[in-house]
C-alpha positions in Angstrom: -87.5 109.9 -109.7 -90.2 108.3 -107.5 -87.8 105.5 -106.6 -85.1 108.0 -105.5 -87.6 109.8 -103.3 -88.8 106.5 -101.8 -85.2 105.5 -100.9 -84.6 108.6 -98.7 -85.3 107.5 -95.1 -87.7 109.5 -92.9 -84.9 109.5 -90.2 -82.9 111.7 -92.6 -85.6 113.7 -94.3 -87.5 114.7 -91.1 -84.7 116.4 -89.3 -83.4 117.9 -92.5 -86.7 119.5 -93.1 -86.9 120.9 -89.7 -83.4 122.2 -89.9 -83.9 123.9 -93.3 -87.2 125.5 -92.2 -85.7 127.0 -89.1 -82.2 128.0 -90.5 -80.8 130.5 -89.7 -82.1 130.5 -86.1 -81.4 134.2 -85.5 -82.7 136.8 -86.2 -85.5 135.2 -88.3 -85.7 131.9 -90.2 -85.3 132.6 -94.0 -88.5 130.8 -94.9 -90.5 133.1 -92.7 -88.6 136.1 -93.9 -89.2 135.2 -97.6 -92.9 134.3 -97.0 -93.4 137.8 -95.5 -91.7 139.2 -98.5 -94.0 137.2 -100.8 -97.1 138.4 -98.9 -95.9 142.0 -99.1 -95.0 141.7 -102.8 -91.3 142.4 -102.3 -90.0 139.0 -103.3 -88.7 140.1 -106.6 -84.9 139.3 -106.6 -83.9 136.0 -108.1 -81.6 135.2 -105.2 -84.6 135.6 -102.8 -86.7 133.3 -104.9 -84.0 130.7 -105.0 -83.4 131.0 -101.3 -87.1 130.4 -100.6 -87.1 127.3 -102.8 -83.8 126.1 -101.3 -85.2 126.2 -97.8 -88.5 124.6 -98.8 -87.0 121.8 -100.9 -86.8 119.2 -98.1 -90.4 119.9 -97.1 -91.5 119.4 -100.7 -89.5 116.1 -100.8 -91.1 115.0 -97.5 -94.6 115.8 -98.8 -93.9 114.0 -102.0 -92.6 110.9 -100.1 -95.7 110.8 -97.9 -98.0 111.3 -100.9 -96.2 108.5 -102.8 -96.4 106.2 -99.8 -100.1 106.9 -99.3 -100.9 106.3 -103.0 -99.1 103.0 -103.0 -101.2 101.7 -100.1 -98.7 102.4 -97.3 -96.0 100.0 -98.6 -92.5 100.9 -97.6 
């Protein structure tokens, strides 16, 4: 799994992360909406939980990629 994450280029993962965090652009990004629901304790429907994870998945991959790269001494 680590090798798969390492093969994803930053040029692809960076814009994908930004796009998924901001989509849909109007009226409010889903991530923000779902985080507000989580804070308020109303994030209870499975579809809402899946939607939050779906929109955060590229960010989690980006964090994992950076973490793996830092642990391996910065090698690409």
